[in-house]
VOROKE-585599 format. One record per atom (N, C-alpha, C): z negated, y negated, x; residue in one letter. Coordinates in steps of 0.2 Angstrom, whole numbers, padded with zeros to 4 digits, always signed. Each point is the difference from the previous one (the first is absolute). Example, Ala and Ser with C-alpha at 12.3 -4.5 7.8 and 13.67 -1.06 7.14 Angstrom:
VOROKE-585599
-0039+0028+0066A +0000-0006-0004A +0000-0006+0004A +0004-0005-0002S -0001-0006+0004S -0003-0005-0004S 
***
This chain:
VOROKE-585599
+0002+0108+0038M -0004-0006-0004M +0004+0000-0006M -0003+0000-0007N +0003-0001-0007N +0001-0008-0002N +0004+0000-0005Y +0002-0005-0002Y -0003-0003-0007Y -0004-0002-0002I -0002-0002-0007I +0003-0006-0002I +0005+0003-0005V +0004-0008-0005V -0003+0000-0005V -0003-0007-0001I -0005+0000-0005I +0003-0007-0004I -0001+0002-0007D +0001-0008-0005D -0007+0001-0003D -0002-0007-0001L -0004-0003-0006L +0002-0001-0005L -0005+0000-0007E +0003-0006-0005E -0010-0003+0000E +0002-0006-0004W -0008-0003-0001W +0003-0005-0002W -0005+0000-0005N -0002-0007-0006N -0003-0006+0003N -0001-0004-0006Q -0003-0006+0002Q -0004-0004-0005Q -0003-0004+0001S -0004-0005-0005S +0006-0001-0006S -0001+0001-0006P +0004-0001-0006P -0002-0006-0003P -0003-0002+0002Y -0002-0008-0001Y +0001-0007+0002Y +0004+0003+0006G +0004-0006+0002G -0001-0003+0006G +0002-0004+0003K -0002-0003+0007K -0006-0003+0002K -0007+0001+0004G -0004-0002+0000G -0007+0005-0003G +0003+0004-0003T -0004+0007-0003T -0001+0005+0004T +0004+0001+0006E +0000+0006+0003E -0009+0001+0004E -0001+0005+0002V -0005+0003+0005V +0003-0004+0007V -0003-0004+0004K +0002-0004+0004K +0000+0006+0006K -0003+0007+0001E -0001+0003+0006E +0007+0005-0002E +0002+0002-0006I +0005+0004-0003I +0004-0004-0005I +0005-0002+0003P +0006-0002-0008P +0003+0005-0001P +0001+0005+0004F +0004+0006-0004F -0006+0005+0002F +0002+0006-0007E -0006+0004+0002E +0005+0007-0002E +0001+0005+0004I +0004+0005+0000I -0001+0006-0004I +0004+0001-0004I +0000+0004-0007I +0006+0007+0001I +0002-0001+0004E +0005+0007+0002E +0000+0000+0007E +0001+0006+0004I +0004+0002+0005I +0001+0005+0001I +0007-0002+0004G +0005+0005-0001G +0003+0003+0007G +0001+0005+0002A +0000+0002+0010A +0005+0006-0001A +0003+0000+0006V +0004+0005+0003V -0001+0002+0008V -0001+0005-0002K -0003+0004+0010K +0005+0001+0004K +0003-0003+0005L +0007+0001+0003L -0005+0005+0008L +0005+0006+0002N -0003+0002+0007N +0005-0003+0006N -0001+0000+0006E +0004-0006+0005E +0006+0003-0001E +0003+0005-0002N +0006+0000-0003N +0004-0004-0004N -0004-0003-0004R -0001-0004-0007R +0003+0006-0007R -0003+0007+0001E +0001+0001-0005E -0005+0003-0003E +0000-0001-0007V -0006+0001-0006V -0007+0005+0002V -0005-0004+0000L -0005+0007-0001L -0003-0001-0007L -0002-0004-0002S -0003-0001-0005S +0000-0006-0005S -0002-0001-0006S -0001-0008-0002S -0007+0000-0003S -0002-0005-0003F -0006-0003-0003F +0002-0005-0006F -0004+0001-0005S +0001-0006-0007S -0005-0001-0003S -0002-0004+0000R -0008+0000-0004R -0002-0008-0003R +0001+0000-0007L -0004-0006-0004L -0007+0000+0002L -0001-0008-0002I -0007-0001+0004I -0003-0005-0007I -0006+0002-0001K -0004-0004-0008K -0001-0007+0005K +0001-0006-0003P -0002-0006+0002P -0006-0001-0002P -0003-0003+0005Q -0007-0004-0002Q -0002-0006-0001Q +0005-0006+0005I +0000-0005+0001I +0003-0005-0006I +0007+0003-0002Y +0005-0003-0004Y +0000+0006-0006Y -0002-0002-0005T +0000+0008-0003T +0004-0002-0006T +0003-0005-0001D +0007+0000-0004D +0006-0001+0005D +0006+0004-0003I +0005-0002+0004I +0004-0007-0002I +0003-0005+0007H +0003-0006-0002H +0006+0004-0001H +0003-0006-0004S +0007+0002-0005S +0007+0000+0007S -0001-0003+0004I +0004+0001+0004I +0001+0009+0004I -0006+0001+0001T +0000+0007+0004T +0000+0005-0008T -0001-0001-0003K +0002+0006-0005K +0008-0001-0001K +0003-0003-0002E +0006-0003+0000E +0003+0004+0006E -0001+0000+0005I +0002+0002+0007I -0002+0007+0001I -0004+0002-0001I -0002+0008+0003I -0002+0005-0009I +0001-0004-0003H -0001+0001-0010H -0008+0005+0003H -0005-0001+0001I -0006+0002+0000I -0004-0002-0005I -0002+0004-0004E -0005-0003-0004E -0007-0001+0002E -0006-0001-0003I -0006+0000+0003I -0004+0006-0002I +0003+0004-0007K -0002+0005-0003K +0002+0008+0006K +0005-0003+0004D +0002+0006+0005D -0004-0002+0006D -0005-0003+0000L -0003-0001+0006L -0008+0002-0001L -0002-0003-0005V -0008+0002-0001V -0004+0007+0000V +0005+0005+0001K -0003+0007+0001K -0001+0002+0008K +0008-0005+0004E -0004+0003+0006E -0004+0000+0006E +0000+0000+0005E -0004-0001+0004E +0000-0005+0002E -0006-0004+0005L -0001-0006+0002L +0002-0003+0006L +0003-0004+0003F +0003+0000+0007F -0003+0003+0006F -0007-0002-0002Q -0004+0003+0007Q +0001+0008+0000Q +0002+0003-0005N -0001+0007+0001N +0009+0003+0001N +0003-0005-0002V +0009+0003-0001V -0001+0000+0007V -0001-0007+0004I +0003-0003+0007I -0004+0006+0004I -0006+0003+0001K -0002+0005+0004K +0004+0005-0001K +0001+0003-0005E +0005+0005-0002E +0007+0000+0003E +0002-0006-0002F +0008-0003+0004F -0001+0001+0009F -0005-0003+0004F -0001+0001+0007F +0000+0007+0001F -0004+0003-0004L +0000+0007+0002L +0007+0005+0001L +0004-0002-0006W +0008+0002+0000W +0000-0004+0007W +0000-0005+0000C +0006-0003+0007C -0002+0005+0005C -0005+0003+0000G -0003+0002+0009G -0002-0004+0005G -0001+0003+0006N -0001-0005+0007N +0005-0004+0002N +0007+0002+0002D +0007+0000+0003D +0004-0002-0003D -0001-0007-0003F +0007-0002-0004F +0001-0008+0001F +0004-0003-0002R +0001-0007-0001R +0004-0002-0004R -0002-0005-0006F +0004-0004-0005F +0007-0001+0000F +0005+0000-0007A +0005-0003+0001A +0000-0001-0007A +0002-0008+0000T -0001-0004-0006T +0007-0005-0003T +0000+0003-0004W +0007-0009-0002W -0003-0005+0002W -0002-0004+0004G -0001-0006+0001G -0007+0000+0004G -0004-0006-0001N -0005+0001+0003N -0007-0002-0004N +0001-0001-0006M -0004-0002-0007M -0006+0006-0001M +0004+0007-0001D -0004+0004-0001D -0006+0004+0005D +0001-0003+0005L -0008+0003+0005L -0004-0007+0001L +0003-0005-0003I -0006-0007-0001I -0004+0002-0006I +0004+0002-0005E -0005+0001-0007E -0003+0004+0002E +0001+0009+0003L -0003+0004+0001L -0008-0002+0005L +0001-0005+0003Q -0006+0000+0004Q -0003-0006-0002Q +0002-0002-0005R -0002-0006-0004R -0006+0004-0003R +0003+0007-0003N -0003+0002-0005N -0006+0004+0001N +0002+0001+0008L -0006+0005+0003L -0004-0005+0003L +0000-0007+0003D -0005-0004+0000D -0007-0001-0006D +0007-0002-0007Y -0005-0002-0004Y -0006+0006-0002Y +0003+0005+0001Y -0006+0006-0001Y -0003+0004+0004Y -0001-0004+0006G -0003+0001+0006G +0002+0008+0003G +0006+0000-0002I +0001+0007+0004I +0002+0000+0008I -0002+0004+0003K +0000-0003+0009K +0003+0008+0002K +0003-0001+0005G +0002+0008+0004G +0006+0001+0000G +0005-0005-0005Y +0007+0005-0001Y +0004-0005+0004Y +0000-0007-0001I +0006-0005+0003I -0006-0008+0002I -0001+0001+0006D -0008-0006+0002D +0006-0003+0008D +0006+0001+0000K -0001-0003+0005K +0010-0003-0001K +0002-0003+0003P +0008-0001+0001P +0004+0008+0000P +0005+0002-0005I +0003+0006+0002I +0009-0002-0001I +0003+0005+0006A +0007+0002-0002A +0003+0002-0006A +0004-0003-0001F +0004+0005-0008F +0007-0002-0002F +0004+0003-0004Y +0007-0002+0000Y +0001-0004-0005Y +0004-0005+0000D +0001-0006-0005D +0007+0003-0003D +0002+0004-0004V +0006+0002-0001V +0006-0004-0004V -0004-0005-0004Q +0003-0003+0000Q +0005-0004+0006Q -0004-0003+0005K +0002-0004+0006K +0006+0006+0003K -0002+0004-0001L +0003+0006+0005L +0005+0001-0002L +0001+0000-0009F +0006+0001-0002F +0005-0007+0002F +0000-0006-0001A +0002-0004+0002A +0002+0000+0009A -0003+0003+0004I +0002+0001+0006I +0006+0003+0001I -0003+0007-0004C +0006+0004+0003C +0006+0000-0003C +0001-0004-0008Y +0006-0001-0003Y +0002-0006+0000Y -0003-0004+0002Y +0003-0007+0000Y -0001-0005+0006Y -0006+0005+0004Q +0001-0006+0009Q -0004-0006-0003Q -0005+0001-0007D -0004-0009+0000D -0008+0004-0002D -0003-0005-0002R -0005+0003-0004R -0002-0003-0005R +0005-0004-0005I +0000-0002-0006I -0003+0006-0006I -0005-0002-0003P -0002+0006-0006P +0003+0000-0005P +0000+0006+0000R +0002+0003-0006R +0000+0006-0005R +0000+0000-0006T -0004+0004-0005T +0003+0006+0001T -0007+0004-0004L +0001+0007+0003L +0007+0003-0005L +0000-0002-0004E +0006+0001-0005E +0006+0000+0003E +0003-0007+0003Y +0006-0001+0005Y -0001+0005+0004Y -0004+0001+0004A +0000+0006+0006A +0002+0007-0002A -0002+0001-0008V +0002+0006-0003V +0005+0003-0001V +0004-0007-0002D +0007-0001-0003D +0005+0000+0007D -0001-0002+0005I +0003-0002+0006I -0002+0007+0005I -0002+0004+0000V -0001+0008+0001V +0002+0004-0005V +0002+0000-0007K +0002+0003-0003K -0004+0006-0003K -0007-0003-0002L -0004+0006+0000L +0000+0000-0010L -0001+0007-0001N +0001+0001-0008N -0007-0002-0004N +0000-0007-0002K -0004-0005-0005K -0003+0005-0006K -0003+0006+0001N +0000+0003-0006N -0008-0002-0001N -0003-0003+0002E -0008-0002-0002E +0000-0009+0000E -0004-0003-0004E +0000-0005+0000E -0005-0003+0005E +0002-0007+0000F -0003-0002+0007F -0008-0002-0002F -0004-0003+0006H -0007-0003-0003H -0006+0004-0001H +0001+0006+0000R -0005+0006+0000R -0001+0001+0007R -0006+0001+0002A -0003+0001+0007A +0004+0007+0005A +0000+0005-0006Y +0004+0005+0002Y +0005+0001+0004Y +0006-0005-0006V +0003+0000-0001V +0005-0005+0006V -0003-0005-0001D +0002-0004+0007D -0001+0004+0007D -0005+0002+0001A -0002+0005+0005A +0005+0003+0003A +0003+0005-0006K +0005+0005+0003K +0006-0003-0001K +0003-0006-0001Y +0007-0004-0001Y -0004-0001+0009Y -0005-0005+0002T +0002-0001+0009T -0002+0005+0002T -0004+0005-0001A -0001+0006+0006A +0009+0002+0000A +0005+0001-0005E +0007+0001-0001E +0003-0004+0005E -0002-0007+0001I +0005-0005+0003I -0002+0000+0007I -0007+0002+0001F -0003-0001+0007F +0004+0006+0005F +0000+0006-0006K +0005+0006+0005K +0004-0002+0005K +0005-0004-0005M +0005-0004+0001M +0003-0003+0006M -0006-0002+0002L -0002-0006+0004L +0001+0005+0007L +0005-0004+0006D +0000+0001+0007D -0007+0000+0002D -0001+0006+0005K -0009+0001-0001K +0000-0002+0007K +0003-0003+0005D +0000-0003+0007D -0001-0011-0004D +0005-0001-0004T -0002-0005-0003T -0006+0000-0004T -0005+0002-0003V -0004+0002-0005V -0005-0001+0006V -0002+0004+0006E -0005+0002+0004E +0000-0007+0004E +0005-0006+0003R +0002-0004+0004R -0002-0005-0006R +0000-0002-0007N -0003-0004-0005N -0005+0002-0004N -0006+0002+0004Y -0006+0001-0005Y -0004-0006-0002Y -0003+0000-0003S -0003-0008-0003S -0009+0002+0003S -0002-0006-0001I -0008+0001+0000I -0002-0003-0004I -0006+0001-0003D -0004-0001-0007D -0005-0003+0004D -0003-0005+0001Y -0007-0006+0002Y -0004-0001-0006Y -0002+0005-0007F -0002-0005-0006F -0007+0002+0006F -0001+0005+0003H -0007-0002+0005H +0001-0001+0006H +0000-0007+0001N +0002-0002+0007N -0004+0001+0006N +0004-0002+0006P -0003+0002+0006P -0006-0004+0002P -0007+0004+0001K -0005-0004+0001K -0001-0002+0007K +0003+0005+0004T -0002-0002+0008T +0006+0001+0004T -0001-0002+0006K +0005-0002+0006K +0004+0008+0000K -0003+0004-0001E +0002+0007+0000E +0003+0002-0004E -0001-0002-0007E +0004+0001-0006E +0007-0003-0002E +0001-0005+0006E +0005-0006-0001E +0006+0007-0001E +0006-0006-0004I +0007+0006-0001I +0007-0003+0003I +0002+0003+0006H +0005-0001+0002H +0006+0004-0001H +0004-0005-0002L +0008+0007-0005L +0005-0004+0003L +0004+0005+0005H +0006-0002+0004H +0006+0004-0004H +0004-0004-0006Y +0007+0000-0003Y +0004+0001+0003Y +0005+0002-0003E +0007-0002+0004E +0001-0008-0001E +0000-0003-0003T +0002-0006-0001T -0007-0006-0001T -0007+0002+0001Y -0004-0004+0001Y -0004+0002+0002Y -0007-0002+0002Y -0006+0000+0002Y -0007-0001-0004Y -0003+0003-0002K -0007-0001-0006K -0005+0001+0002K -0005-0005+0001F -0006-0001+0002F -0004-0003-0005F -0007+0006-0002I -0005+0000-0005I -0007-0001+0005I -0002-0006-0001S -0006-0001+0005S -0007+0000-0004S -0006+0002+0004R -0004+0001-0003R -0004-0006-0004R -0006+0000-0001E -0003-0006-0006E -0002-0006+0005E +0000-0007-0001F -0002-0005+0002F -0005-0003-0005F -0005-0006+0003E -0002-0003-0006E +0002-0005-0002E +0006-0003+0004S +0004-0007-0004S +0008+0001+0002S +0005-0003-0003K +0008+0000+0001K -0001-0004+0008K -0004-0004+0002E +0001-0002+0006E -0003+0004+0005E -0005+0004-0002A -0001+0005+0006A +0005+0004+0004A +0003+0004-0008S +0005+0005+0001S +0008-0004+0003S +0001-0006-0001M +0004-0001+0004M +0001-0004+0006M -0007+0000+0004S -0002-0002+0004S -0001+0008+0007S +0001+0005-0006D +0001+0008+0006D +0005+0001+0002D -0001+0002+0006K +0007+0001+0003K +0006+0006-0002K -0002+0005-0002D +0004+0005-0001D +0003-0003-0008D -0003-0005-0003I +0002-0003-0006I +0005-0005-0001I -0002-0006+0005S +0006-0004+0002S +0005-0001+0007S -0001+0007+0003S +0006+0001+0005S +0006+0004-0003S +0005-0001+0003V +0008+0002-0002V +0002+0002+0005V +0003+0007+0001I +0004+0003+0003I +0007+0003-0003I +0005+0001+0005C +0008+0000-0005C -0005+0007-0001C +0002+0005-0008H +0000+0006+0000H +0003+0006+0002H +0006-0004+0001K +0007+0004+0003K -0002+0002+0009K -0005-0002+0003C +0003+0002+0006C -0008-0004+0004C -0005-0001-0003N -0007-0002-0001N +0000-0005+0008N +0004-0003-0001Q +0001-0005+0005Q -0004-0007-0003Q -0001-0005+0005R -0003-0006-0004R +0005-0004-0001R +0000-0004-0007I +0005-0004+0000I -0001-0009+0000I +0005-0004+0000V +0001-0007+0002V -0002-0001-0006V -0007-0006-0002K -0002-0002-0006K +0005-0006+0000K +0001-0001-0008K +0006-0005-0003K -0006-0005-0004K -0002+0004-0006V -0006+0000-0004V -0005+0001+0000V -0006-0004+0000K -0006+0004+0000K -0003+0000-0006K -0004+0005+0000W -0003+0001-0008W -0001-0005-0005W +0002+0001-0005F -0001-0008-0004F +0002+0004-0008F -0004-0003-0005T -0001+0004-0007T +0001-0006-0003T +0003+0004-0007T +0002-0005-0006T -0003+0000-0005T -0006+0006-0001N -0005+0001-0005N -0006+0000+0001N -0002-0001+0007S -0007+0005+0003S -0001+0006-0001S +0005+0005-0004K -0001+0007+0001K +0006+0003+0006K +0006-0003-0002N +0006+0002+0005N +0000-0003+0006N +0001+0002+0005Y -0001-0003+0007Y +0009+0003+0002Y +0003-0004+0004Y +0006+0000+0002Y +0000-0001+0009Y +0005+0002+0003S +0000-0002+0008S +0010+0002+0001S +0002-0002+0005L +0006+0000+0001L +0000+0002+0008L +0003+0003+0004G +0000+0002+0007G +0010+0005+0001G +0001+0000+0007Y +0006+0000+0002Y +0000+0005+0006Y +0004+0007+0000C +0000+0005+0004C +0007+0000+0003C -0001+0000+0006K +0006+0000+0003K +0005+0006+0000K -0003+0003-0002K +0003+0007-0001K +0001+0001-0007K -0002-0003-0005H +0001+0002-0008H -0002-0005-0006H +0000-0007+0005G +0003-0004-0006G -0009-0001-0003G +0001-0007-0004Y -0006-0002-0005Y -0003+0006-0001Y -0005-0002+0000I -0007+0005-0003I -0005-0004-0004I -0001+0001-0006K -0003-0003-0005K -0007+0005-0001K -0006-0007+0000G -0006+0004-0001G -0002+0000-0009G -0003+0003-0002K -0006-0003-0007K -0006+0003+0001K -0004-0002-0002I -0007+0001-0002I -0003-0002-0007I -0002+0006-0003R -0002-0001-0007R -0010-0001+0001R +0000-0004-0001I -0009+0001-0002I -0002+0002-0007I -0003+0006+0000K -0002+0003-0005K -0008+0001+0000K +0000-0001-0006K -0010+0000-0004K -0002+0009+0002K -0005-0001+0003A -0004+0005+0000A -0006+0003-0006A +0000+0004-0002V -0005-0001-0007V -0007-0003+0002V -0001+0000+0008N -0007-0003+0001N +0000-0007+0001N +0006-0003-0003N +0003-0008+0002N +0000+0000+0006N -0002+0005+0006N +0004-0002+0006N +0008-0002+0000N +0005+0001+0007V +0008+0000-0003V +0002+0006+0006V +0006+0000-0001Y +0003+0007+0005Y +0006-0004+0002Y +0006+0001+0004A +0006-0001+0000A +0004+0005+0001A +0007-0001-0005V +0004+0004+0005V +0007-0002+0000V +0004+0003+0005K +0004-0006+0004K +0007+0004+0001K +0004-0002+0000V +0006+0003-0001V +0005-0005+0006V +0003+0005+0005V +0004-0003+0004V +0009+0002+0001V +0004-0001-0003K +0008+0002-0001K +0004-0005+0003K +0005+0001+0003A +0004-0003+0001A +0005-0003-0005A +0002-0006+0000I +0003-0004-0004I +0009-0002+0003I +0002-0004-0005S +0008-0002+0002S -0002-0008+0002S +0004-0001+0004E +0000-0009+0000E +0001-0003-0005E +0003+0001-0005E +0000-0003-0005E -0008+0000-0004E -0002+0006-0001D -0007-0001-0002D -0006-0002+0004D +0001-0001+0007A -0004-0003+0005A +0000-0007+0000A +0008-0006-0002L -0001-0005-0003L -0002-0001-0006L -0002+0004-0005L -0003-0001-0006L -0006-0001+0002L -0003+0006+0004L -0006+0001+0001L -0004-0010+0004L +0005-0001+0004M +0000-0007+0003M -0002-0005-0004M +0004+0000-0004E +0001-0007-0007E -0008+0003-0005E -0002+0006+0001R -0006+0001-0005R -0007-0005+0005R +0003+0004+0007Y -0007-0004+0001Y +0001-0010+0001Y +0005+0001+0005V +0000-0011-0003V -0004-0001-0006V +0003+0004-0004E -0002-0002-0008E -0007+0000-0001E -0003+0005+0004A -0006+0002-0002A -0004-0004+0003A +0001-0002+0006K -0002-0006+0007K -0001-0006-0005K +0006-0003-0003R +0001-0006-0006R -0004-0002-0005R -0003+0006-0003R -0004+0001-0007R -0007-0001+0004R +0000+0004+0007K -0008+0001+0002K -0002-0007+0002K +0005-0005+0004K +0000-0007+0002K -0002-0004-0007K +0004+0001-0005K -0002-0004-0006K -0004-0001-0003K -0005+0008+0001R -0005+0000-0003R -0007-0003+0004R +0002+0000+0008K -0005-0004+0003K +0001-0005-0003K +0005-0004+0001L +0000-0009-0001L -0004-0002-0007L +0000+0006-0006S +0000-0003-0005S -0008+0001+0001S -0004+0003+0003E -0008+0002-0003E -0003-0006+0002E 
***
């Protein structure tokens, strides 16, 4: 398997909020990528500018950051052609690596807008190098800028940031330095195209937490009544836990629960209800061990949520 380290630059409506095309708020105008083999050695590279079709004037912020003028783009190929060339270059056996998760989201949004099928039509595994850098160097998940990471690993900054190919090269160099076992244990899942059936549901077991991405449901009530979503076991020993706080919500999108495992202490459950494109919903559940202090804070949130709910009922 090869690694495709990708970076994108995009443009947006130059006329302010509310003037963007809802289905594609960011239009890709540059793709840069580096292909690495399984030993993380450079095989080849890809760099293309793209002629804009939606936002044909460059936003002032875009121009300031990436130093691209519209005259640099008007003679380039359209996205529909460049993206086919790009995936042909990628080959058949690869996994993406990116700095953060936004590039893959916008790539798929652009693919969907132009009705381009067959490349990314389901959830995919990828390597979030920004997250992996934080894990390997700081044992946390705090997002840091690419330039910050370049300085930490002491790469030669001989090219300016915020051009797709340059940022892809920097990202690839950092990726090559990360501990391979840590990288493979901490891959990410992009679910822009969320699971549609029970067979497609995703179960991810990481060192410090468990993540579950459900199929679609017609309503959040239907999703919360599904046993796979509402049940919580200890992610470390797969044993049942003693329920301390049942599922409660603070904003109708995020639900929380608390349990206790005799071996591993307090276990927190969190469910985020997300909207699918067809107005159905799906759930993203995370289960992790927490400290006694954090457990007490969660209990306080539960009491406060219960108090507010009671107050609303009395005022109706």
